[in-house]
N, C-alpha and C positions, 0 to 999 in steps of 0.2 A: 414227178409231181402230177397230180390228176387235175385236168383242166376244169372239170365239173366241180371239184372241191374248191378250187381257187375262185371260180366264179361265184360259188355259194358263199365263200368267205367275204369276197368283195361286196356281194349283195347284202350280207348280214352287217358288214361294217357300214355300208351306205345307209342301211335302215337304222342302225344305231345312231349314226350321226344325224340323220333326219329327225329322229325322235328327240335327241338331245337339243337340237336347234328348236324344234317345236316347243319343248318344255321351257327353254330359255325365253322364247318369244312369249309364251303363255305367262311365264313369271313376270316378264317386263310389262305385259298388259295388266296383270293384277297389281303390280307396284304403281303403275300409272293411275289405275282406278282408285287405289287407296289415296294417292297424292291428290287427285282431283276431289275426292270426297272430303278430305281434310280441309282443302282450300275452300270448298263450298260451305263447309260447316263454319269455318272462320269468317267467311264473308257474310253468311247468314247472321251470325251472332253480332258482327259489327253493324250490320243493317238494323238489327233489333236495338242495339245500343244507341245508334244515331236517332232512330225513331223515338225512343224513350227520352233522349236528351232534347229533341226538337219540340216535343209536346208542350213543355212549360214555356218555351220561347214563343210558340205560336199562341198559346193562351194569353201570355203577357202582351204580345203585339195586338191581339184582338181587343183586349181590355183598353189598351192605350188608344187604339183607333176609335173604339166606341166612345171613350171619354172625349177625344178630340171632336168627333162628330157632334156629340152633345153640346160641347162648348160653342161650336159654330152655330148650332140651332139656337142656343140660348142667346148668343150675341145678335143673331139676326132678329130674334124675337124682341130683344131690348131695343134694337135700332128701329124696328117697326113701331113699337110703342112710343118711342121718342118722337118719331116723325108724326105719328097720329096726334100725340099730345100737342106738338108745336102747331100743327094745322088747325086744331081746335081752338087754340089760344090766339092764333094769328092767321085767320083764314085768307085775308087779302094778300098778305106777304107770301103765304104758301102758294096761292094761285099765281102770283107774279114770279116766284122762284120756279115753279113748274113750267110756266110759259117760257121763261128765259132758258131753262134747261132744255126744253123741247126745241127751241129755236137754234141753240148751239148744236144740238145733236143733229138736227135736220141739215144745217149748214155743213157740218162735218161729213155727213153721209153724201151730200150733194157734191162736195169738193173731192172726196175720194172717188166717187163714181165717174166724175168728169176726167180725173187724171188717168184713169184706166183706158179711156176711149182714145 
């Protein structure tokens, strides 16, 4: 048996094994890439679906919030008109009510500020 021939055979076998291993690793990498791409595509389509489902909900919430804000503004406006109307009809009572409210508020603020000291 020739030592050079045996060494060449081993060298060839090692090279073949290294190429097969490299091919398998490359194939595994390609499989992993395909799997990641499929997952990314599914995730992207799910995000698009959620975005399109959320749009009507956001629009409805915006309309409801605007309607609520308008009702608060309308209620405050009506209250302001009622107070103004009452003050015009009963100016003395309005002044006495305002003075009494101010006195109660001042007493409350004074009491709270003293209790902190």
